[in-house]
C-alpha positions, 0 to 999 in steps of 0.5 A: 501970588506964588504957586506951591511950586514957586515956594518950593523952589525958593526954599530949595534955593535958600537951602543951597545958598546956606550950604545945608542938606535936607538932613541938616535942615530936618535935624535943626527942625527936630524932624525927619527927612522925607524925600519927594520927587516933586511934580517934575521928578526932581530930587533936591 
């Protein structure tokens, strides 16, 4: 079973692989962007 942190990292990597910003993902999803420093202080 994957932890929430693992899933978060997989999603960030998929976004990077697709060359999409958080803004682009949110726009396509029809939502708004919120930035979260995460459990380890990383922004991404």
